[in-house]
C-alpha positions as CSV (number, residue, x, y, z in Angstrom):
1,X,0.0,0.0,0.0
2,X,1.7,3.1,-1.3
3,X,-0.1,5.5,1.2
4,X,0.7,3.4,4.2
5,X,3.1,6.0,5.6
6,X,0.3,8.6,5.5
7,X,-2.0,6.4,7.4
8,X,0.6,5.7,10.0
9,X,1.2,9.5,10.3
10,X,-2.5,10.1,10.8
11,X,-2.6,7.4,13.5
12,X,0.2,9.1,15.4
13,X,-1.6,12.5,15.2
14,X,-4.9,10.8,16.2
15,X,-3.2,9.4,19.4
16,X,-1.9,12.9,20.2
17,X,-5.4,14.4,19.6
18,X,-7.1,11.8,21.8
19,X,-4.5,12.3,24.5
20,X,-4.8,16.1,24.5
21,X,-8.6,16.0,24.6
22,X,-9.0,13.2,27.2
23,X,-6.7,15.2,29.5
24,X,-8.9,18.3,29.0
25,X,-12.1,16.3,29.1
26,X,-13.3,17.6,25.7
27,X,-15.5,15.6,23.4
28,X,-13.9,14.0,20.3
29,X,-15.0,14.9,16.8
30,X,-13.8,14.6,13.3
31,X,-14.1,18.3,12.7
32,X,-12.0,19.1,15.8
33,X,-9.4,16.5,14.7
34,X,-9.1,18.2,11.3
35,X,-8.5,21.5,13.1
36,X,-5.9,19.8,15.3
37,X,-4.1,18.6,12.1
38,X,-4.1,22.0,10.6
39,X,-2.7,23.5,13.7
40,X,0.0,21.0,14.3
41,X,1.3,20.1,10.8
42,X,3.3,23.0,9.6
43,X,2.6,22.6,5.9
44,X,4.3,25.9,5.2
45,X,7.6,24.7,6.7
46,X,7.4,21.4,4.7
47,X,6.9,23.4,1.5
48,X,9.7,25.8,2.4
49,X,12.1,22.8,2.6
50,X,11.4,22.0,-1.0
51,X,12.0,25.7,-2.0
52,X,15.0,26.6,0.1
53,X,16.7,23.4,1.1
54,X,15.3,23.5,4.6
55,X,17.9,25.7,6.1
56,X,15.5,28.4,7.4
57,X,16.4,28.5,11.1
58,X,16.5,32.3,10.9
59,X,12.7,32.2,10.3
60,X,11.8,30.2,13.4
61,X,10.6,33.3,15.2
62,X,7.9,33.8,12.5
63,X,4.3,32.6,13.0
64,X,2.9,29.8,10.9
65,X,0.7,32.4,9.2
66,X,3.7,34.5,8.2
67,X,5.5,31.5,6.8
68,X,2.4,30.6,4.7
69,X,2.2,34.1,3.4
70,X,5.9,34.0,2.4
71,X,5.4,30.6,0.6
72,X,2.4,31.9,-1.3
73,X,4.5,34.8,-2.6
74,X,7.4,32.5,-3.6
75,X,5.1,30.0,-5.2
76,X,3.2,32.5,-7.2
77,X,6.5,34.0,-8.5
78,X,7.7,30.5,-9.5
79,X,4.4,29.7,-11.3
80,X,4.8,33.0,-13.2
81,X,8.3,31.9,-14.3
82,X,7.1,28.4,-15.4
83,X,4.3,30.1,-17.4
84,X,6.8,32.4,-19.2
85,X,8.8,29.4,-20.2
86,X,5.8,27.6,-21.8
87,X,4.6,30.8,-23.5
88,X,8.1,31.3,-25.0
89,X,7.7,27.8,-26.6
90,X,4.3,28.7,-27.9
91,X,5.4,31.9,-29.5
92,X,8.5,30.4,-31.2
93,X,8.4,31.0,-34.9
94,X,5.7,33.7,-34.7
95,X,5.9,37.4,-35.1
96,X,4.6,37.9,-31.6
97,X,7.8,38.0,-29.5
98,X,6.7,38.2,-25.9
99,X,4.0,37.2,-23.5
100,X,3.2,40.9,-23.0
101,X,2.6,41.4,-26.8
102,X,0.3,38.5,-26.8
103,X,-1.6,39.7,-23.7
104,X,-2.0,43.2,-25.2
105,X,-3.4,41.7,-28.5
106,X,-5.8,39.2,-26.8
107,X,-7.2,42.1,-24.7
108,X,-7.7,44.3,-27.7
109,X,-9.5,41.3,-29.4
110,X,-12.3,41.6,-26.9
111,X,-12.8,45.4,-27.2
112,X,-13.8,47.6,-30.1
113,X,-11.0,50.0,-29.1
114,X,-9.3,51.3,-26.0
115,X,-7.3,54.3,-25.0
116,X,-3.6,53.6,-24.6
117,X,-3.8,54.2,-20.9
118,X,-6.9,51.9,-20.5
119,X,-5.0,49.1,-22.1
120,X,-1.9,49.7,-20.0
121,X,-4.0,49.7,-16.8
122,X,-5.7,46.5,-17.7
123,X,-2.3,44.9,-18.2
124,X,-1.2,46.2,-14.8
125,X,1.9,47.8,-16.3
126,X,3.8,51.0,-15.9
127,X,3.1,53.6,-18.6
128,X,6.6,53.7,-20.2
129,X,6.8,49.9,-20.6
130,X,3.2,49.7,-21.9
131,X,3.8,52.5,-24.5
132,X,6.9,50.6,-25.8
133,X,4.9,47.4,-26.3
134,X,2.1,49.4,-28.1
135,X,4.6,51.1,-30.4
136,X,6.2,47.7,-31.3
137,X,2.7,46.3,-32.2
138,X,1.9,49.4,-34.2
139,X,5.2,49.0,-36.1
140,X,4.3,45.3,-36.9
141,X,0.9,46.4,-38.2
142,X,-0.9,44.4,-35.5
143,X,-2.7,47.4,-34.0
144,X,-3.6,50.9,-35.3
145,X,-4.1,54.1,-33.5
146,X,-6.6,56.9,-34.2
147,X,-7.8,60.1,-32.6
148,X,-10.3,59.9,-29.7
149,X,-13.5,61.7,-30.7
150,X,-14.2,62.9,-27.2
151,X,-10.6,63.7,-26.2
152,X,-8.6,65.1,-29.1
153,X,-5.4,64.9,-27.0
154,X,-5.7,61.2,-26.6
155,X,-5.2,58.3,-29.0
156,X,-7.3,55.1,-29.1
157,X,-6.0,51.8,-30.4
158,X,-7.6,48.7,-31.9
159,X,-6.4,45.4,-33.3
160,X,-6.0,45.2,-37.1
161,X,-7.0,42.3,-39.3
162,X,-3.4,41.3,-39.6
163,X,-3.0,41.3,-35.8
164,X,-6.2,39.2,-35.4
165,X,-5.0,36.6,-37.9
166,X,-1.6,36.3,-36.2
167,X,-3.3,36.0,-32.8
168,X,-5.8,33.4,-33.9
169,X,-3.0,31.3,-35.4
170,X,-1.3,31.2,-32.0
171,X,-4.3,30.3,-29.9
172,X,-4.1,26.5,-30.3
173,X,-0.5,26.6,-28.8
174,X,-1.6,29.0,-26.1
175,X,-4.5,26.7,-25.2
176,X,-1.9,23.9,-24.7
177,X,0.1,26.3,-22.4
178,X,-3.1,26.9,-20.3
179,X,-3.6,23.1,-20.1
180,X,0.0,22.6,-18.9
181,X,-0.1,25.3,-16.4
182,X,-3.1,23.9,-14.4
183,X,-1.2,20.6,-14.2
184,X,-3.2,17.8,-12.5
185,X,-5.6,20.0,-10.6
186,X,-9.1,18.7,-10.7
187,X,-11.9,20.8,-12.1
188,X,-13.1,21.6,-8.6
189,X,-9.5,22.6,-7.6
190,X,-9.3,24.8,-10.7
191,X,-12.5,26.6,-9.8
192,X,-11.3,27.1,-6.3
193,X,-8.0,28.5,-7.5
194,X,-9.7,30.9,-9.9
195,X,-11.9,32.2,-7.1
196,X,-8.9,32.8,-4.8
197,X,-6.7,34.3,-7.5
198,X,-9.5,36.7,-8.6
199,X,-9.9,37.7,-5.0
200,X,-6.2,38.5,-4.8
201,X,-6.4,40.3,-8.1
202,X,-9.3,42.5,-7.0
203,X,-7.2,43.5,-3.9
204,X,-4.0,44.2,-5.7
205,X,-5.6,45.9,-8.7
206,X,-7.1,48.5,-6.4
207,X,-3.7,49.2,-5.0
208,X,-2.2,49.4,-8.5
209,X,-4.8,51.9,-9.6
210,X,-5.5,54.0,-6.5
211,X,-2.6,53.6,-4.0
212,X,0.6,53.5,-6.1
213,X,2.3,56.1,-3.9
214,X,1.7,54.2,-0.6
215,X,4.6,52.7,1.2
216,X,4.9,49.0,2.2
217,X,4.0,49.8,5.8
218,X,0.8,51.5,4.7
219,X,-0.1,48.7,2.3
220,X,0.5,46.1,5.0
221,X,-1.8,48.0,7.3
222,X,0.9,48.9,9.8
223,X,0.3,52.6,9.1
224,X,-2.8,54.5,8.2
225,X,-3.2,55.5,4.5
226,X,-3.2,59.2,4.0
């Protein structure tokens, strides 16, 4: 039985749980046992071993919650790097050179047009970097710009027929990338992950749009936002 060691571990924890509760005279329940497991098994520390080699004695003064938060940050960063590797493979041999160029085009495909700043904000990017990508795509003929009818000082952009054709030709490869990225997560796990990531995106997008000048202490809630 391949999972025998897991069952043995659970039995050990069950003995600890029973012992603790018998001593305190509390009633035993499955729900309480699950809570006991969550409290006593430091999943974050086990995961950190895989990331850092396990030599994290300097972090022993941190709470379990802080360790979990740190691991989430590290793992999200690693997942982003994995995705970039797969996207690079998908774009090989095409005229779209970067994941950012693809992202700009796929966004424009879903709008009639956008102002440059609107597109840059949707992509959560600094203005200078966003303008560089827009200019590259204009030069390739994949997007075009035109005057905004309501604001003559502003330019709007839309995807061209050439950009649409190039984008659509890449979609089958990008669909494979999406399939690879979710790995072996079940459909239920994927839905849960989407929910959690959207919740984080809502939180951080508000900071990006409305609190750019705030310091880390303010964003972490250690100081009041002005």
